[in-house]
N, C-alpha and C positions, 0 to 999 in steps of 0.2 A: 504494499499500499504506500503510494507516494502522496504525501500531504503538502499542500501549498497554503500557507497562512497569508492572507491578503492584508497589506498595509495601505493606509490612506492617511492624509494629513489630518491630525486631530484624533487619531485612533488611541484607544486606551492600551498602554503598554503591558499591563497585567493580563488583559484579554489575549495578548499575543504570546508573552513569554511563558505563562503557565502551560498552555497546550504545547508550545514548542518543546519545552523541557520534558514533558510527559511522553510525547511522541518520539522524541530523540532517544530517551531512555528505553522506550519500547523497541526501537530499532536495535539498540545495543543488546537488549535482553533476548531478542528473537533472532539474532545472527544476521540482521540486515533485512528482515521482512518488512520493516517500516522505515521510510525516509521522510524528511521534512525540510522545507525551506521557506524563507520569507520572500514574498513576491509583491509586486504592485501592478496596477493596470498599465502603468507607463513603462515598466521595465526596471533595470537596476537604478537605484537612486537612494539618497538619504531622505527619510520621511520624518517629519517633525511630529511627535506625538502630542496629545493634548494634556499630558501631565508634566508641567514645568518645562515644556519644550524638549523633553528627553528625545534624543535622536535614535531612530531605528534604521537599519539598512536593508533594503530590498536587494537581493542578489540576482533576481531574474524577473521576467515578466510572467504574469498569470497565464499559464499555458494549459488549456484543457486537453490537449493531446497527450500530456504527460501526467495530469493530475487524476488521482482516484478519489481524493478528498480535498475539498476547498473549504477552508475555515475563515469566517468573516468575524472580526472583532467589532466591538462597539466603539463609541466615541467617549472621550474624557473631557468634560467641561462643566459649564453651569447648567443647573436644572431650570426648567421653565421655558418661557418664550420671550423673544425680544420685545421690549416695551413694558414687561412686567416690572413691578417695583422690586427692590432688593429683598424686601420682606417676603414677597410672594415667591421669589425664586430661591429662597433659602440662603441668600448671601447676606453677610453682615458688613455694612459699609465701614471702610477703614480697617478691616480685619485681614487684609492681604499680607502675606509673608514676604519679606525681602526676596527678590529674585523670582517671584511667581509671575503668572501670565500678565497681571496688571502692570508689572514693571517692564517686562521683556517683550510684550506683544505675542507671546506664545499662544497657540491655539486653546490652551486650557482656560483662558479668560473669556472664551466665546461660549455661547449657548450650545448645548449638545445638538439641538434641532438644527442650528445653523451649520454645524460641522457635517451632519448627515446630509443636509440639503446640498452642501458644497460637493460632497462625494458623489452625489447623484448627477452632477454636471460633468463628470469625467467619463471615461470609457468603461468604468467599473460596472454600472448597471447592465450594459449590454453583455458583458462577459459573464456576469452572474446569471442573467437570463439564459444564456447558452448552457451554463453549468446546470441550472435547474431543469432544463429541457432534456439533458442527457441522462439516460438510464444507467450509464456506467460510472457516473460521478455522484458521490455523496456530498451534499452541502451541509456544513455545520456552522453554527453561530454561537457567539458568547455575548451575553448581556444585550446591549443595544444593536448588535449585529443583525438580529432578526428584524429590528425596526428599519434598518437600511434596506433589507429585502422587501419588507412590507411597503415602505414608502416608494419603492420601485415598481409596485404592483405585482409582486411575485409570490405572495403568500395567500392569496384569496382561496378560501376553502381548505387551507392546510392547518394542521395542529402545530402550535408553536408556543414558546414562552419567551419572556424577556425580563429585564429589570422590573421590579414591582411598580416603579413610577411610570413605566411605559405600557402597562397592560391595557389601559383604556385606548391608547393610541393604536396598539397592535390590533385590538378587536375592531376598531373603527375602519381598518383597511380591509376587513372581510376575512381575516384569519380567525381561527378558533383559538382564542387565548387560554392557555392552561396554566393554572397556578401550581407548577411543579418545578423542581430544580433542573431536571433534564427531561426533555420530551423527544421521543423517538417516533417520527412519522415516516419511517422507511428511508427514503433517500434524503430526508431532511431531519437533522438532529440539532436541537437548540438547547442552550443553557441559560439559566435565569439571570444570575447576578454575576458581578465581576469575578468572584472567587469560584463560580461554577465551572470555569474553564478547566480546573483540575479534574472535577468529577466527570465533565463531558468527555474530556480526552481519555481518561481512564476507561470510561464506558466504551468509547470507540475502539480502544485497544482490545477490550474483552470481546466486543462484537465482531471485530474484523480479524483479530489474530488469535484470541483465545484467553480464557480466564487465568491460566497460569502465568502468562506474560503480564496481564494487567495486575495480578496479585503481586508479582515480583516488583513491579514499579511502585505499587502502593507501599510495599515494605521499604523500598529504597527512599521514598519521600516521606515516610512516616505519616501518611495521610489516608484516612478511610473515607470512602465516598459516602455522601449523605443522601438519605431519602431513596424512594423508589423511582426508577426510571418509568415515566408515564408513557404508555402506548395505547392506541385506540383499539384495544383488544378486550375480550371478556365482557361479562354482563355490566350494565350501567348501574352504578351504586344508587340505592334508593333508601329513603327513610333515615338518613343521617343528619 
């Protein structure tokens, strides 16, 4: 399984690094059955993340001829919408730390919705649509990565999750928003919060390579997956 993790300006670095380390370790534990790289729609370049302007490096272009798994992170920035008051967006005026986005102009000082909108103006949505249309490619998302797909019109009728603050937005796009840490909808696997990247990538290792490899990586990272992976299978719960 070759995984490509997609970088875009303003992306959340933890959404990227946690799955990268898990999948890389899975490759080592499986004798090379898994490989992973960081890519962008534009090709090799430095990408400025949304957390303090932390740079990440895409080493190749997103290439669906080589990818078995495409993983899309969310964005890191301010909650709310442009024009909202600081109180409504959860920001405290004057509480910025030295060197943060307010001082440097880094993407983290922008609203998450703006960062996602900006990503939609690149070649990325077209590439993600092609990935979603291919039966031989699994698309995975962490946190707001599912919102990027949803805002591109790619999740209508699909089961997915996202960060708890974006569940209403996800549902408004026509997706079936599920309050679960990881949601498996076949060739679409989504994780809820920023830390769910660990759980999602461990689950992908179990699903694609086997539970012994996933367990070995769990032990290496001293991390146990949380919650039940939700799938649209079995009877519908009633009376709870």
